[in-house]
N, C-alpha and C positions, 0 to 999 in steps of 0.2 A: 774670655779665656781663649788662648790659642788652641788649635785643634789637638796639639800634643797633650795638653792637660786633660782634656776630656778622654783622649785615647787611653791615658794611663788609668783613669778611673774605670773605663770599660774593661781594660785588660784585667784589672784587679777583680771586678765584680764577676766577670765571666770565667776567670781561670782559678782564682784563689778562694773566693768566699764560699763557705759551705752552704749558704742559702742566698743565691743570687736574687731571688724575688724579694726577700726582705731587704736586701741591700739597695735594690732599685727603688723601693718604696720610700726610702729616706729622702727628705727634702734638703737640698743644698742651700745654705745661707750664702747668697750671692752678692759679693761686693766687688766683683770684677769690673774693671774699666771705670772706676769711680774717682780717679785722680787722687787717690789717698796717699798721704805721706807717712802714715803710721797705721797700725791695726786699730780699727774703731773701738772705742771703749764701750762697756756695757753689753758685751756679748752674753746671750742667755746661757744658763747652765745646761739647757737641753740641747745645745748645738752639737751636732754630730758630724756634719760635713760643712766645711768652710772654704769658700773660694775667694781669694784675695789677689788673683792674677791680674796682670796688665795694669798695675798701679806704679807708684813711685816710692814704695816702702824701702827705706835704706837700712833699717836696723830692727831686730826683733828682741825686745827686752823680756825680763823674767816675769813681768806683770801683765804682759799683753794677752796671754792666754790663761791667766790665773782663774778665770771664771768659767772655763769650758772643760770640766773634768771628763765629759763623755765624748770629747772630740775624737773622731775616727779618721777623717779625711781632711787634709790641709793642702791647699794649692797656693803656693807663693811664687809661681813661675812668672817670668817676664816682669820682674821688678828691678830694683837697683840695690838689692841686698848686699851689704858688705860685711855686716857683723851680726852674729846670732849669739845672744847671751848663753852662757853655760847652763843656766837654770831656766831657759826659755820653755822647756817642755816638762818641767817639774810637775805641772798640774794637768798633764794630758797622758795619763798612763794607758789609755785605750788607743792611742794613735797607731794606725796601721799603714796609712798611705801618706807620704810626704813628698811633694813635688817642689824642689828648689831649683829647677832648671832655668837657664837664661837669666842669671843674675851676675853679681860681681864678687862672688866668693873667691878667695885667692889661695888657700892653703889646704889641700886635701889631708895633710898630715896633722892638722890641728882643727878638728871639728868636735870639740868636747861635748857639745849639746847632744850628740848621738848617744852618749852614755845614759841618757834619761829616756831613750826611745827603744827600749828592749823588745817591744812587741811589733816593731816595724816589719812589714812584709813587702812593701814597695817603696823604694827610695830612688829619686831621680836628681842627680847632681850634675847632669850634663850641661854643656854650653855655659859654663862659668869661666872665670879667668885663672884656672889652675895651670901652673907652669909645668908641673910634673905630676905623674899619676900616683905618686907614693901615698898609699892609703894609711891612715894613722891607726894606732892600736884600738881606738874606740870602735872601729868597724868589726872587730872580732867579737864584740858583745851582741851583735845583731843576729842572734841565733835563729830567729824566725824569718829572716830576710829571704825573699824568693825572687824579687825583681830588682836589679841594680842598674842604674843609668849613670855613665861617667863620660868625661872628656878631659883632655889636657893637651898641652903642646908637645909633651915628651912622655913616652912610655918606655920603661926599661925593666930589666929583670929585678925581681924582689919588690916591685911596686905593689903586687897583690898578695904579699906574704900574709897579711893580717885577715885576708878573707879566704885563705887556702883551706881553713877548717870549716868553711860554710859550704853547703850544697845548694846552689841556686837553681831556679828553674830557667831564668833568663838573665843574660848579661847584655846590656846595651852599651855600645861604644860609639860615640860620635867622633869620628876621625876628621871632621871637616877642617879643624884648626891644627891638626897634628903636623909636627915638623920633624921629629925624630922618633924612630921606633927600633927597639933592640930585639933581635930575633929571639924567639922562645919566651917572650914576655907574657904571653897569654896562656901558655901551656900549664901553668900551675893553678889556674882558676878552675874550680869544679862547678860546672853549670850544664844543664841539659841543652840549653840553646844559647846561641850568640847572635845578636843583631848588630851588624856593623854598618854604620852610615859612612861610606867610603869618602876619601878625599880627592879621588880622581888624580892621584899622583903615583909615583913609583913606590911609595910606602904601602900602597894597597896590596902589592904582590907579597911583601913580607908578612903583612897581617893575614892575608888569605892562606898562606902556607901554614901558619900557626893555627889558624882557626880550623882548617880542614883536619889537622892532626889532633885537635883538642876537644872538639864539640860534636855531638851526634846530630844536632839540628843547627843549621846555619842559615841566616838571612842576610843577604847583601842588598843595601839600598843605595841609590845614586851611583849605579855602576857605569863605568865609562863605555863608550860606543864599541870599543874593541873587545870588551868583556875579558880583559887580561887576567882577572882573578880566576876565571874558570880554567884557564890553561895551567894553573898552578896545582891542580888536583893531584897530579902524579909526580910533582917535583921532589917532594921529600920521600915519597914511597910509603909514608904512613897516612892512611886515610880512615879517620874515625867517623866522618860525617856520613849519615844515611839519608838525611833530609836536607834539601837545598832549595831555598826560596830566593828569587832575584826580583827586585822591585825597582820601579822608576828607572828604566833603562831605555835608551834609544839606540838602535843598532841596525846593521844591514841584514838582509836576508841570508847572505853568505855567512856572516859571523854567527848569526843565530843557529843556523843548521849545523855549522861546524862545532859550536859549543855543545849543542844537543848530542852530537855524536861522541864528543869527548866525555860527556857525563854518562852516556850509555855504556861506555867502555870502563866505567869505574864501578865501585861498589855502592854508589848512591842508589837508594831505592825509591825516593820520593823527590820529584822535581816540580817546582812551581814558579810561574812567572806572573807578575802583576804590574799594571801600568806599563805595558810593553808597547813601544812604538817601533814599527818596522819600516825601513827605507831601502831603496835600491833592490827591488824585488827581482833579483836575478842571480845566477850562478850559485844556486843552492846545492848542497851536497846531499847525496842519498843517505837515508837513515840506516844506521847500523842495527842489526837485529840480534847481536851476539848476547845481549842481556835483556832481561824483562824488568821493567820498573813496576813497583807496586802502584804508584799513582803519578799522573802527569796532569797539571792544571795550569790554565792560563786565564787571567782575569783582566778585563779592561785592556784588551789588545787593539791596536789600530794600525792602519797602513797609510803612509803619507802619499803614495802614488795612486792615481786613478786608473791607469791602464797597466795591467799585469796579468799573469797567468793565475787566475783564481783557483783553478783545479789543483795546481801545484801546492798552493797554500792549504787547501782543504785536505789534500792527500797527506801532507806533512803531519797534520794533527790526527787524522783518523787512523793512520798507519803507524802511529807511535807505539812501540812495543811496551804497553803498559796495561795492567788489569783494570785500572780506574783512570778514566780520562775525563777532564773537565775543561770546557771552553765556555766561559760565562761573561756576561756583560760586554759582549763584543758584537759589532754590527754585521755579522755574516748572514747572508740570505740563503745559503745552501750548505749542505755537507754531503760529501761523496761517500760512496760505499767502499769499504776496505778492499784492496786488490786481491787478497787471499783470506782464507778463513782466519778471523781475528780472535785474539785471546781476551779482548775487552770484556769485562764482566759488568762494569758500571760506566755509563756514559752520560755526562751532564752537559747539556747544551742550553742551559736556561738563560733567559734575559738576553736573547740575541734577536735576530729578525728573520727567523726561519719560516718557511711556508710548508704546506702539507706535501710539497714535492721533495722534501728532504729524503736523502738516501736513494732516490730513484735513479736507476741506471739508464733506462730509456723508457718511452711510453709503454712498452710491452714487457719490460723486465724489471723485477723488483730485487732489492738487495738480499743476497742469500749468504753473505759471509759473516754476518754478525750472529752466528748461531750460538755463541757462548755468552751473549749479553744477557744479564740477569736483571739489571736495573737501567731504565732509560728515563732521563729527566728532560722535558722539553717545555717547561713552564716559562711564561713571560715572553713568548715569541709572537709571531703573526699568523698563527694557525687559525683557520676559519671553518673548514669542513671536516667532520669526523670520519665519515666513510672513506674518503680517499686516503686519509692518514692511516687508517687501519690496514689498508692495502700495502702501504710502505713498510709496515713492520710485521706483517703476518707470517713472514718466513723466519723470524727470530725465535726459534723453537724453545730456547731456554728462558725467554723473557718472563719475569714474574712480577716486577714492579714497574708501573708506568705513571709518570707525573706529567699531565697535560694542563695543569692549572694556569690561571692568569693569562688566558688567550681569549679569542673571540669565537670559539668553536660553537657550532650548532649542528643539529642533526634532524633530518626529516626522512620519512620513508622514501621520498623521491630520490634520495641519494643512493639507495640500494641497500643490500644486506651487508652488514659489517663483517670483516674477516679479521679475527683476533688470533694471536699466537695461542697455542693450546694450553700453556701453563700459567697464564696471568692470574695472580691471586690478589693483587692490590692495584687499584686504579684511582688516580686522583684527577677528577674533572672539575675541580673547584674554580670559581671566579671565571666562568664562561657565560655563554648565552643559551644554555640548554633549557628546553621545556620538558614536559613529561614524555615526549617522544624518545628521549635518550634511553629510557628503560628498554626500548626495543633494539638497542645497539650495545649490548653488554656481553662480555665474555662469559661462557658457561661456567668457567672455573673460578670466577671472582669470589673472594672471601671478604675483602675490605673495599668499600666503595665510598669515595668522598665526592659529594655533589654540592658542597657549600657554595653559597653566593651565586645561585643561578636563578632561573625563572620558572621553577617547577611549581605548579599549582595543585597537582594531585598525582598520586601514584596509580597508574592504570590498573584496573582489576584483572584484565585479561592479558597476562604476561606469561612468558615461558618461565617455568619454575627454576629458581636459582638455589639449588639445595645447599651449595657450599657457602652462600653469603652469611657472614657472621656480624659484620659491622656496616652500618649504613648511616652516613652523615648528610643530613639535609638541612643543616643550619643556614639561616639567612636566605631562605627561599620565599615562596608565596603560597605555601600550603594553607588550605582552609580547614582541613580536618586531619586527624591523626591517621596515617596510612595503615592499612592492614598488612598482615604477614602471609597472605595466601600464596604469594609468589616467592616468599622468603621464609619457608617453614622453620628454618634453624637459626633465625636471626637472634643474636645475643645482645647487641648494643645498637641503640637507635637514638639519633640526635635530631630533633626538630626545633631547636632553639631559634628564637627570633624569626618566627613566621607570622602568619595571620590567622592562627588557630584561636577561635573564640570559645567554642563549646565542644570539645572533642567527644566523640561517641565512645562509650565504654566498651562497646562490642569490638572495637579495633584491637584492644589489648587481649581480648579473649582468643584472638586468632594468632597470638604470639606466645606459645607455651614455653619457649626457651629464652624469652627476653629477660636479661639480668640488669641491664643498664639503660635507663631512659632519661633523656634531657628534653624537657618541655618548657624550659624557662624562657623568660622574656617574650611571652606571647600575651596578646591583649585579651585576657579572659573576661567573658561576660558572665558575671556571677548571678545567674538566675536558676530556675528549676532545671533547665536543660543541662547545667553543669553539675548539679547536685550528685547524681548517681556516679559520674566519673570521679568527682572529688572523693567520694566515699570509697570507691574502689582503689584509688591511688593511695589514700591514707592507710587502707588496710594492707596493701601489698608492700608499702614502704616499711611498715612496722613489723613485718614478718621476718624471722631469721633468714639469713642468706642461704642456708642449707636447704630450706624448703623449696619445693618445686616452683611455687609462684612468688618466691622472694624477689624483690626489686630494689635496685639502687636508683634513686631519682637525683639526677645531676642538679646542683645549685638549689636543692631544697633546704629550707623553705623560702629563703630570701628572694629567689629568682621567680617566684610565682605570686603574682598580685592581680587583684581584680581591677579592671579598667571601667567597668559599668556594672550596675547603676551607680548613681552618685553616692548613695548611702554606703556602698562597699568600696568605693574608689580607693585604690592604693592599699587596700587591706590585703594581708597575706591570705593565700588560698588555704593555708593551714587553719586559719580562724574562720573561714567561711562556713556557715551552717544555716540551712533552712529546714524547719520541721516538716515531717512527712505530710502533715495536713495541708501545708501550703502548696504542695506540688502534686498531690494525688487528688484528682477530680472526684473520684468516688467517695473517698474519705471526707473531702471537703463538703460534698453534697449531703452525705449522710449526717455529718456534724451539724450542718445548717438545717436540714429537713427535720431531723428527729426533734430538736427543741421547738422548731416552728410548729410541727404537727402536734406535739404535746401541748404547746401553748394554745393552739386553735381548739384542740379538744377540751382543754381545761376551761377556756373561755366559753365554748359552746355549752359545756355542762353547767357552768355557772349561770350563763344566760337562761338556759332552760330552767335551772333551779329558781332563778329570780324572775322568770317569766319576762325576760327582757324583750323577746320578739313582740309580745303583746303590747308592751309599752311603746316600742318603736312604731308599731302599726297604728296605735292610737295617736301618737304624736304626729305621725304622717297625716292621719285623717284630720286632726285638729288644724294642722298647717294648711291643708287643702281647703278646709272649711273656711278658714280665715281669708285665704286667698280668693276663694270663690265669692265670699261675702263682699270683699272689696271690689273685685273686678265686675261682679254682677249687680253692684249697688245701683238701684234705680233712682230716678229723680223723684222729688216729693210729690209731684202731680201723678206719677205712676203708682204711688202707694195710696192714692185716694180710694176710698171704699173698703180698705182693708181694716178690719177691727182686731184681728187676732194674729199673733206671731205664728201660731200653729194650730192645726186641727188634729186631734189625736183620735186614732181609730184602733180599737182593740177588741178582743173577745171578752165577754162578761166574766169568763173564768180567770182572766188576768186583771180584773178590776181592782183587786186589793193592791197590786203593785202600782197601778196607775194612781190610785187615790193616796197611797201611803208614801210613795217615792216620787213619782213623776210630777204630779201637780204641785205638791208642797215645794219641791226643789225649784221648778221653773218659775212658778208664780210667787212663791214666798221669798226665796233667796235671790232670784235673778230678776224679778219684776216683769216677767214676760206674760203676755195674755194668751191663754190657751183656751181653745174652743172645746168644751166638754159637753157631750150630748145630753147628759143628765141635767146639766145646768143651763146650757145655752140653746138647746132646741126650743123653737117657738111653739107653744101649744096651739092646736087647731090646724097646723099644717101637717101634711103627711110626712112620713119618715124620709121618703126620697127627696121631698122638697127641702126639708131641714138639712139633709146631707149635702144637697147641691148648694144651698145657701151658705152653709158653714165652710164648705170647700172654697166657695167664691170669695168669702170674706176673710179667708186665712192666707197668710203669705206662704206657709209651708204646710204639708200634710205629713204627720208622723204616724207610721204604722208599727204597732207593737206586735211583732211576729212570734208565733208559737204554734205548737201542734193544734191548739184550740182555734187559732186564728183562721187556719185554712179550712176549718169545719164550719165556720160561721158564714151564713148566706149574706148577711148585712155587711160583714167585713169585705166580702167579695165585691158588693155593689160600691162600697166606699172606695175600694182600690181602683175599680173601673172608672168611677167618676173622677177621682183624683188624677189618674193617668190621662184622661180626656182633657181635664183642665190644664195639665202640664203642656200638652200639645197645643192647646188653644193659646195659652199665655206665652209660649215660646221660651220657657225657662224651666230649669230643673227645680221642682218644688216638692219632691217626694223624698222623705227620709225614712229609712228602714231601721228599726231597732230589733235585734234578734235577742229575745228574752231567754230563749233556750235553744240548744242545737236543733236545726231543722233541715235534715237532708232533703235534697231536691226530689228524691223518689217518693217522699211522703206527701209531696204537694200534689193535689188533684190536678187533672189535665185542664180543668176549666180555669185554673189559676196560671195559665200559660204566660200571662203578662208578668206575674210575680216571679215565675221561674226565669224569665228573660232578664228581669231587673236584677235578680240575685246573682245571675251568672256573669253580668257585665258591669256591675257597679258595686262599690263598697257599701258596707252597712256597719252600724254600730252594734257591738255585742255587749250585753249587760254582764259585767263581772260580778260574781258573787262575793269576791274578796273586797273588803271595805277600803283597802289601800288603793285599789285600782279605780274605785268608783268616782273619785275626784276627777281623774282624767276623763272618764266617760262623760260626766256632766259638763266638763269644760269643752269637750268636743261638741256636745249637743248644743250648748249655749252659743258656741261660735257659729254653728250652722243656722241657728234661729234668730240671732241678734239682728235687729233692724230698728230704725227710728220711724215707728208708725205714727200716723196722725192720731189725735185724740179720738176716742171711740164715739161715733154718733149715737143718737138716742136709739134705743132698741126698737126695731120695727115690730109692730103688733100684727 
């Protein structure tokens, strides 16, 4: 598509559409530059914007657009259109933008297809092959038309009769191919603005005279170097124009300054130059100050000479008698200070090449004549140091709005203390290189501060309090946490969108009692316990009514708030994030775990006590040790020679019933062990001591049945003594103690010191009265006594 086509769409979207954002969101079906000879078939019914420019389409038939009832924008520029069917737009009732420029249409009086385009708001028929400008009756039906583009070889009176009843916003006339023009031809057109692409011929003068008399806003493009059209301002004496824009002109410095003076002596209030090229930078005329312009703007100006008086150029612009001056997208490196107290209220020097020396009179003198300046825009320049720049402007006492965005400004305390004008309320420092030090270089009166797209990692806690600050924008920085409002007690709006905040502390919000709008979106939130309290607080304040003290509007909520970690919550909305209290409170978690655990331990303990589990465990442990000892201490067969008995049993006579009824039947009857029993195995004729010694010597183990009666028996004492002596002699543990009843150590006489020692340092078997436990008792005893003894020898007489 040629740039003109896109420009028409832009003009429509920005000027006419009630919802520009919705209009921009529509997707254009683009068939531009496809070498098409006709409209492609099968266009979807959902098509709203269709671009067919830069093709070879010669005709538009009735069926070409029959499938696009929602068509809103159609660009057919730069084709070879010669014929458009009368019913071509029958199926496009929503059509509002139609670009038919740069084609081969031939008769402006006969465009019947326009009868079916009643909702058209923008129509461009310029750069076709129209001989005369006579508009047909069908133009009168375009009641909604706001922008009309035309061109022809001849323009005469009555050509615009059928649009005289329309009130346009803009009339565009391309006079490039114009050959004849009849005076007053444009005076009957009702339009707020006229854009005239001049022919650079004598016809331009006649057109300019009519245009100045008929339209409030005038734009001339492709103006000749002498700028003759400007000289026609006073020719007729009738001047309706209050806004004049001149674009795409190359002229000398003398002509430019002369024309500026001519305009200053007229009733024109707004003057604008764009794409201005200046040559021969000499012989300029002094500016007239008889009238004051509302605005004077210059965009994309350039000078063809390298050596000239730059101060004269700068003085021309800064001393222009206008309240609003704009010099943008121009490679100037300096701007002078006005010679006298200036009436400039708004000064825009954006997108130039200025340094922080701007306005400086000399190293020791700052500019003091811009005292009426309210708004200063210096964005997009070559500004680097903030402190020197504040010195350049600190005498501008009325200055309230300053835009220093899109530079490479930095600040450090080494630069010194900043000097700001006393009334600054809005400061734009976006898209620079500031870190947190910039907060030490702010005007006390600041109300709105824009620090977007910088390098701020934190807001310092020790700052001078800015009581007037209401809006703080820290979007696209490097913040790691939500800033507090200790230095901004009256802050109402805060934006920290697109930073590096992972788990903001809820305490920060508590320091902002007046905060109404907060934007935390597009941060990489880590959805863990650290974020839980903040999320709860945010949800609570967002849902409160705005009238309440703590009511809060959260920007881009909830879609702009998503978890980035952990994986289980990745990309989930913060609105849906929830962790139970038990997951994040260590005390509750500990209590929740400990109470059931302690309860379980107590229950198990009680159950074990009830079932006497400790006793069983102790007996199993003894059985295991006994089996282990039996295996590890197993002696060779030759070491067992001379042993007749598995055990010698020693007991008090008062415990004889238990031995005879329980002990002997179980070991000898059930387990097949040989037990030396004194009543049966003592040899008659030998003394008791001799028999005791012989039995102990012929027995592998000695079993002592302990009770309160045992420690009162003298013979039991002897047997224990001899058995212990035999244990030492054999070098093996051969004594087994059976506790038939509880026997506290204090009941054991002192002469039984060996027994005391053995009971204190070794385990013993306890006889359980319960029948269920007795099986384990016998198993332990059997494990301790079991051994493969040789066959018993004949009894010694």
